[in-house]
ZAMISE-429385 format. One line per 2 residues: their letters; for each residue x, y, z of N, C-alpha, C. Coordinates in pm, 1 decimal. Atoms other than C-alpha are relative to their C-alpha. Layout:
<bamars>
A	X,Y,Z,X,Y,Z,X,Y,Z | ... $
</bamars>
This chain:
<bamars>
MR	166.3,21.3,-57.6,1959.5,1281.8,-28.0,-69.5,-74.9,152.4 | 81.1,-40.5,-190.3,1744.0,1236.6,305.3,3.7,-180.7,-27.1 $
RL	32.6,116.5,16.2,1677.5,896.7,385.0,-107.1,-89.8,98.0 | 140.8,-4.3,-31.3,1353.9,752.3,440.6,23.3,-170.2,140.1 $
PI	14.4,163.3,-34.8,1355.4,422.2,728.4,-104.9,-66.4,18.1 | 134.5,67.7,21.8,1130.8,152.9,651.8,-22.5,-37.7,178.3 $
EA	33.6,2.2,-83.3,910.0,78.7,906.6,-49.3,-128.3,34.2 | 109.8,87.6,-1.7,688.4,-251.1,987.8,-164.8,57.8,-28.2 $
LT	123.4,-13.9,45.7,337.2,-229.4,855.0,-83.2,-86.7,68.7 | 70.4,20.3,-116.8,122.8,-245.8,1181.9,-134.5,59.2,-46.6 $
PE	109.9,-52.6,62.9,-253.8,-143.3,1124.4,-27.7,195.6,67.0 | -43.5,-133.5,-97.0,-139.8,107.6,1433.9,8.9,121.8,-89.7 $
AF	-136.6,-91.9,86.2,131.2,272.8,1230.1,-78.3,104.4,-138.6 | 83.6,-6.6,171.7,-95.1,255.3,870.4,-120.0,69.3,58.6 $
AP	156.7,-68.5,-2.1,-416.2,453.7,1026.4,-27.0,78.8,-60.5 | -26.4,-139.2,62.6,-331.6,808.0,937.1,-10.7,-49.5,-159.1 $
FG	2.9,37.7,127.8,-352.6,673.5,608.5,-100.8,-86.7,-89.1 | 113.5,85.7,45.2,-598.5,387.6,582.4,-4.9,-85.4,92.5 $
EV	24.6,124.9,-143.3,-671.6,40.2,675.2,109.3,-115.7,-42.2 | -96.1,127.8,21.5,-403.1,-272.6,685.4,-87.3,-108.0,-72.9 $
IS	80.8,84.1,-6.8,-559.2,-555.6,516.1,31.4,-104.2,-18.1 | -134.3,132.6,-60.5,-429.0,-889.2,666.6,-110.8,-47.5,82.6 $
PD	72.1,115.2,-78.8,-620.7,-1178.5,866.9,52.0,44.7,108.2 | -28.9,-69.5,-106.0,-456.0,-1010.1,1171.0,-23.2,114.3,-14.0 $
AA	27.2,-116.6,-19.7,-564.2,-691.8,1106.9,-164.1,52.5,53.3 | 104.6,-49.1,-53.5,-907.9,-782.4,1179.1,-97.5,-0.9,131.2 $
RE	31.0,-20.4,-99.6,-1151.5,-655.7,1411.7,-113.1,-118.8,60.5 | 81.9,66.4,21.3,-1432.1,-881.2,1339.3,35.7,-142.6,-97.6 $
VW	-40.5,98.5,38.6,-1368.5,-1278.0,1252.3,-177.6,-103.5,32.5 | 167.5,43.9,49.0,-1722.0,-1435.2,1133.5,48.9,-195.9,-44.3 $
QI	6.4,130.8,61.0,-1720.0,-1857.6,1065.9,-89.1,30.4,-85.0 | 139.0,-77.3,132.1,-1951.0,-1837.4,768.3,35.6,-177.9,-66.0 $
NA	12.0,81.6,53.0,-2007.8,-2129.1,548.9,-13.7,-170.9,38.6 | 29.5,130.2,-41.4,-2126.6,-2416.1,747.1,119.9,-33.5,79.8 $
GT	-137.6,123.6,-69.4,-1762.7,-2393.4,963.0,64.5,31.2,-82.0 | -76.2,5.4,75.2,-1569.4,-2413.6,658.8,67.1,109.6,19.8 $
AQ	-70.9,-70.2,90.2,-1442.5,-2091.0,567.6,-54.1,92.0,148.1 | -21.7,-109.0,-59.4,-1381.9,-1736.7,788.5,-1.0,154.8,-62.1 $
RF	66.1,-154.0,6.5,-1488.9,-1394.6,721.9,33.2,79.9,72.7 | -101.9,-112.5,-72.3,-1230.0,-1148.2,804.6,-52.6,129.5,-25.1 $
HA	54.9,-50.4,42.3,-1498.8,-885.1,820.6,82.3,168.7,-28.1 | 11.2,-80.9,30.7,-1474.9,-576.2,673.5,177.4,100.5,38.9 $
LA	-131.5,-58.5,20.8,-1104.0,-488.2,644.8,36.6,159.6,-19.2 | 54.2,-131.2,67.6,-1174.1,-157.5,467.8,-71.3,7.6,-63.7 $
LA	91.0,-58.7,86.2,-1395.7,61.7,300.8,36.0,67.2,-126.5 | -59.7,-62.4,118.2,-1352.6,143.8,-28.0,-139.6,155.5,-55.6 $
ES	9.6,-126.9,-36.2,-1452.1,534.8,-121.4,-46.3,39.1,-143.0 | -1.7,-50.5,163.6,-1587.7,654.9,-452.1,-109.7,129.4,11.3 $
AG	13.1,-147.7,27.9,-1694.6,1063.7,-501.5,-18.1,-4.2,-101.5 | 40.4,-67.2,148.6,-1800.1,1234.3,-780.9,-124.2,-81.9,-116.3 $
EG	114.7,21.7,21.6,-2073.0,1161.3,-980.8,60.7,-88.6,-131.7 | -46.4,117.2,42.3,-2073.0,879.9,-1171.3,123.3,-132.6,-16.1 $
GR	-106.0,80.1,-101.2,-1784.9,710.6,-1017.6,-49.8,-121.6,58.2 | -8.6,123.7,-33.5,-1788.0,305.5,-934.9,137.3,-39.2,56.0 $
IG	-66.9,84.2,-109.2,-1597.9,109.0,-722.5,50.3,-144.9,-131.9 | -25.2,120.1,97.9,-1385.1,-154.3,-1006.9,100.0,-79.1,118.0 $
IS	-134.7,132.6,-56.4,-1150.4,-436.1,-915.7,70.3,-42.3,-114.3 | -68.5,-7.2,144.5,-866.1,-447.3,-1190.8,166.1,-116.0,80.8 $
LF	-143.4,91.7,-110.9,-513.5,-675.3,-1082.3,93.5,91.7,-112.1 | -112.4,-74.2,63.9,-202.5,-486.0,-1177.4,105.1,-79.0,53.3 $
RA	-142.9,54.5,-9.9,149.8,-655.2,-1230.7,142.5,98.4,-13.6 | -62.0,-82.1,-42.4,430.2,-463.1,-1053.3,130.9,-101.9,-48.4 $
EP	-117.7,45.4,-5.9,792.9,-539.1,-1161.0,80.4,30.6,94.5 | -112.3,-19.8,-146.4,1061.3,-594.2,-887.5,56.3,127.2,-42.3 $
RA	-107.8,-71.1,4.1,1249.1,-272.6,-809.9,82.7,-42.3,110.8 | -160.1,30.8,-63.4,1594.6,-307.6,-655.8,49.3,141.5,61.2 $
LP	-48.9,-163.4,-111.6,1729.1,-87.7,-325.5,109.0,12.1,-23.6 | 102.2,-105.8,-31.3,1770.7,121.2,-284.2,-40.8,83.1,-130.3 $
IA	91.5,-18.6,96.5,1496.2,288.8,-452.8,-45.4,219.4,-7.3 | 17.7,-197.8,14.1,1513.5,722.1,-510.2,-174.1,49.2,12.5 $
IT	183.8,-25.7,-43.9,1134.4,810.4,-376.3,-16.5,171.8,-39.6 | 3.2,-73.0,118.3,1071.8,1123.7,-676.4,-120.7,86.4,24.8 $
ML	109.3,-57.1,-23.3,736.5,1171.4,-619.7,-115.7,-63.3,66.7 | 61.9,67.7,-94.3,405.7,1065.5,-442.6,-137.4,56.6,-114.4 $
ER	166.1,-81.3,3.0,-10.0,1092.0,-591.4,-21.7,-27.2,67.8 | 46.1,67.5,-71.1,-269.3,1049.1,-446.6,-163.0,16.6,-109.2 $
HP	101.5,50.2,127.5,-653.9,975.5,-618.1,-135.9,100.5,94.3 | 106.5,-113.8,-170.9,-903.7,1297.1,-397.0,-125.5,-120.4,-89.0 $
LG	94.2,75.0,-6.3,-1159.8,1078.7,-586.5,-117.0,-123.2,38.7 | -20.0,167.6,-68.1,-1155.2,758.5,-434.2,95.0,-106.9,60.8 $
SQ	-91.7,27.8,-29.2,-992.5,527.2,-227.2,97.3,-113.8,-113.8 | -37.0,119.3,86.7,-767.0,270.7,-360.7,126.7,-123.4,102.7 $
AF	-41.4,85.5,-57.8,-697.6,-86.0,-199.6,158.6,-69.9,-117.1 | -140.4,171.8,97.2,-356.2,-340.7,-288.7,26.9,-73.8,65.7 $
VP	0.4,139.1,-94.0,-389.4,-634.2,-206.5,80.0,-133.8,-98.8 | -77.9,101.3,95.9,-84.7,-873.1,-326.7,-70.5,-161.0,-11.0 $
LH	38.5,167.5,101.9,-169.8,-1234.8,-513.1,141.8,-58.0,52.8 | -113.2,135.7,26.3,152.5,-1403.5,-344.1,3.9,116.5,143.2 $
AR	-12.4,-52.8,-114.9,300.6,-1358.6,7.0,175.2,47.5,-4.8 | -152.2,-115.2,-48.5,670.1,-1129.4,-76.8,-38.8,128.1,13.9 $
PW	27.2,-130.3,-28.8,714.7,-825.5,69.0,3.1,89.8,-157.7 | -42.0,-134.1,97.4,685.9,-498.2,-103.1,-52.8,96.1,141.4 $
LV	-71.1,-161.3,-41.3,723.4,-112.8,11.5,-119.9,37.4,-100.7 | 63.3,-100.0,-1.2,444.9,80.8,64.3,35.3,140.7,84.7 $
VV	-50.0,-150.7,-28.6,564.8,489.0,88.7,-137.9,84.1,-5.7 | 38.0,-114.6,-38.8,306.4,774.7,231.7,43.7,46.4,72.1 $
AA	-13.9,-103.2,-36.4,251.9,1083.3,337.6,-147.5,136.1,24.2 | 125.8,-89.6,17.2,64.2,1344.2,425.1,-37.0,106.6,-56.2 $
SP	-39.5,-106.2,74.6,162.4,1583.2,198.2,109.2,12.7,-66.1 | -146.4,55.9,95.1,394.9,1595.1,-75.6,123.7,113.9,38.6 $
EA	-57.7,-22.4,-45.5,569.0,1829.4,141.7,55.8,-71.5,138.2 | -38.2,36.6,-160.1,602.9,1658.1,471.2,39.4,-126.0,-21.4 $
AP	-76.6,95.7,86.6,829.2,1406.2,527.9,-41.9,-141.9,5.5 | 101.1,129.4,55.9,664.8,1060.5,408.2,43.2,-131.1,93.7 $
RA	25.0,94.6,-79.1,676.5,694.6,584.6,-26.3,-103.3,-83.8 | -67.3,125.3,93.6,795.0,372.3,429.7,-100.5,-155.4,69.7 $
FL	2.7,96.7,-84.9,621.1,77.1,536.1,27.8,-174.9,-70.6 | 7.0,152.6,50.9,688.9,-339.4,473.2,-48.2,-64.9,11.0 $
AR	101.6,73.4,-0.9,418.5,-542.5,382.9,63.8,-138.0,3.5 | -96.9,164.9,51.0,496.6,-908.7,417.8,-125.1,-70.3,29.7 $
DG	75.9,129.6,21.2,279.2,-1229.1,401.3,-150.7,24.8,-32.9 | 77.1,-28.3,105.3,67.7,-1089.4,190.2,-111.6,90.2,56.2 $
AG	78.7,-94.2,-27.3,-67.9,-798.4,393.0,-43.6,103.3,-119.6 | -7.1,-93.8,49.8,-231.8,-562.9,214.0,-48.1,105.1,34.9 $
VN	36.7,-131.1,-60.5,-341.6,-163.0,248.2,-140.0,58.7,-104.1 | 99.6,-73.6,130.3,-606.8,51.8,79.5,7.6,170.2,87.0 $
FR	52.5,-106.1,-41.0,-571.0,417.4,104.2,-49.4,115.5,-43.6 | 97.5,-78.1,6.2,-802.1,629.9,198.1,-14.3,117.7,-125.2 $
RG	47.7,-31.7,99.9,-993.4,875.3,-77.6,175.0,166.5,80.2 | -64.0,-167.0,11.0,-666.8,1200.4,-127.3,102.5,-47.7,99.4 $
TW	-119.1,16.1,-103.6,-414.8,989.6,109.8,111.6,-1.6,-70.1 | -124.3,33.0,52.6,-39.2,1061.5,-79.1,69.0,-71.1,-2.8 $
HH	-83.9,160.2,-29.4,142.1,757.6,-160.3,99.5,-34.4,-183.0 | -87.1,15.0,107.3,416.3,632.5,-363.4,-54.9,-110.2,-155.4 $
PL	19.0,135.4,62.8,335.8,391.0,-661.1,79.7,-91.6,32.0 | -39.4,110.8,-46.4,352.7,35.8,-610.0,104.7,-62.7,-34.7 $
LA	-154.9,-7.2,-13.7,666.0,-42.2,-538.4,27.0,-178.8,43.4 | -75.2,199.5,-50.4,737.6,-503.6,-550.3,160.6,32.1,35.5 $
LE	-91.1,16.5,-19.1,1017.2,-639.6,-424.6,54.1,-140.6,-67.2 | -85.3,125.0,-0.4,1230.9,-952.3,-494.5,-22.6,-35.9,-211.4 $
AT	27.0,15.6,135.5,1012.2,-1039.6,-850.6,-137.1,27.5,-45.6 | 115.9,-27.2,45.3,683.8,-918.2,-1049.5,-78.9,-40.5,69.4 $
GD	66.9,75.4,-91.3,434.9,-972.6,-824.6,-141.7,94.9,-19.2 | 56.6,1.1,73.0,44.4,-924.1,-925.7,-62.1,23.8,144.2 $
FL	63.1,-46.0,-127.4,-180.3,-742.0,-689.4,-156.1,43.4,-106.9 | 123.6,-91.6,-19.2,-552.2,-701.2,-629.3,-31.9,161.9,-12.5 $
VV	-27.9,-95.1,-32.4,-627.9,-372.5,-707.6,-223.9,23.1,5.2 | 166.3,-87.0,44.2,-1000.4,-179.5,-583.3,19.4,190.6,38.2 $
DR	23.2,-101.1,-7.6,-1039.5,150.6,-677.7,-108.0,50.4,-52.8 | 142.9,-104.1,32.5,-1260.4,464.6,-761.2,54.0,3.3,-201.7 $
IG	-24.1,1.6,77.6,-1318.7,415.1,-1164.9,-118.1,118.0,-83.1 | 117.6,-58.8,32.2,-1505.3,622.1,-1359.3,39.1,172.0,-62.6 $
PG	-5.4,-96.3,50.6,-1553.6,1020.4,-1491.7,62.7,102.3,96.4 | -129.7,-72.2,-50.8,-1305.7,1262.5,-1326.6,128.6,-25.9,34.9 $
DN	-143.1,-41.0,-115.3,-969.3,1385.8,-1210.9,56.0,-46.7,84.8 | -10.4,91.2,-130.5,-871.2,1089.6,-998.9,75.7,-38.0,13.1 $
CE	-193.7,58.7,34.8,-492.3,1078.4,-1063.4,94.9,169.8,60.3 | -34.2,-93.7,-11.7,-337.7,1375.9,-881.5,207.6,-37.3,-20.2 $
EA	-123.2,57.3,-32.8,127.7,1347.9,-902.5,-5.8,137.9,33.5 | -174.6,-136.3,-2.9,436.8,1590.0,-727.6,17.7,-34.3,-32.5 $
AL	-113.6,66.4,23.9,714.8,1556.4,-778.1,17.7,51.5,184.9 | -65.2,-87.7,-84.6,888.8,1604.7,-471.8,100.1,91.3,47.5 $
AQ	-90.9,-48.2,-44.3,1155.6,1905.4,-357.8,131.7,-74.7,19.9 | -131.2,122.8,-18.2,1433.3,1648.5,-232.3,-67.8,-139.5,-15.1 $
PW	24.6,149.1,43.8,1397.2,1296.2,-312.4,27.0,-83.1,126.3 | -2.7,116.9,-111.2,1398.7,1032.6,-25.4,108.1,-138.1,-40.7 $
LL	-23.5,145.6,35.3,1594.1,712.0,-29.3,-10.9,-118.7,114.8 | 43.1,130.5,-63.0,1469.1,367.5,43.7,146.8,-76.5,-4.3 $
AL	-153.8,94.9,6.5,1828.5,139.2,114.3,-47.7,-137.0,112.5 | -46.7,135.8,-68.5,1840.7,-209.8,248.1,0.8,-2.9,177.9 $
EQ	4.8,16.6,-200.1,1963.0,-169.4,610.6,-88.5,144.0,82.2 | 118.6,-55.9,-50.9,1655.1,72.0,672.4,-88.6,-100.0,40.5 $
AP	96.0,92.0,-34.4,1467.9,-214.8,723.7,-31.1,-19.5,184.3 | -6.3,44.3,-122.1,1253.9,-302.6,1051.8,108.0,-87.7,66.4 $
EP	-74.0,105.2,-29.1,1478.3,-549.2,1112.2,117.0,-65.4,-77.7 | -114.2,12.3,100.6,1827.8,-676.3,968.7,-24.1,-81.2,-105.2 $
IH	48.4,44.1,172.1,1801.7,-794.8,603.2,155.5,56.3,-64.1 | -94.1,30.2,79.4,2108.2,-948.0,417.7,-28.4,-1.2,-150.5 $
DT	-11.9,-7.3,147.6,1940.7,-1011.6,82.7,-170.9,11.1,5.1 | 144.0,51.1,9.5,1583.9,-1077.6,-10.7,-82.0,-74.0,48.0 $
AN	29.0,193.6,-8.0,1578.5,-1391.2,24.8,-93.5,66.3,225.2 | 59.8,-15.9,-149.0,1521.1,-1271.6,449.6,-81.8,99.9,-3.4 $
FR	143.6,-89.1,-37.2,1193.9,-1045.5,418.4,-101.5,-47.3,-11.2 | 42.5,115.5,-36.8,1056.7,-1336.3,436.6,-77.9,1.2,184.6 $
</bamars>
């Protein structure tokens, strides 16, 4: 099985696929509410194409996955973007590719960082680690076929020893 290295999730590395949703990724930070809050402005832009499509806000509850993980399929949403923002600070994995035939890339998201997949971006379904995780999801809802799946010709393997820094157990993901 081909091995898929795990990279650190940075705005620059993830840019071909969408945006990183994290205060560290903000280009504009505003003081608001009489100086009692900060707005990390426009971290990602939600997309909705097709007649009758709207932007919805949902919660997903993901069961944790144990490494190693075989990546055997990808999906994409041709009619809208899809954002995942963890409601916890635990690490989780993001796998994306230019196409089902292209080599995928895997990113380790940490410290509550989320991502926004651009419309049509091929990605693996949600990969929570350590414990069950709740995620705020912003995506297109409405009529039309907005989920395409593709089986990979050969699987890729995500394994612990391939993380961007040494990890001996999942407690060290933090």
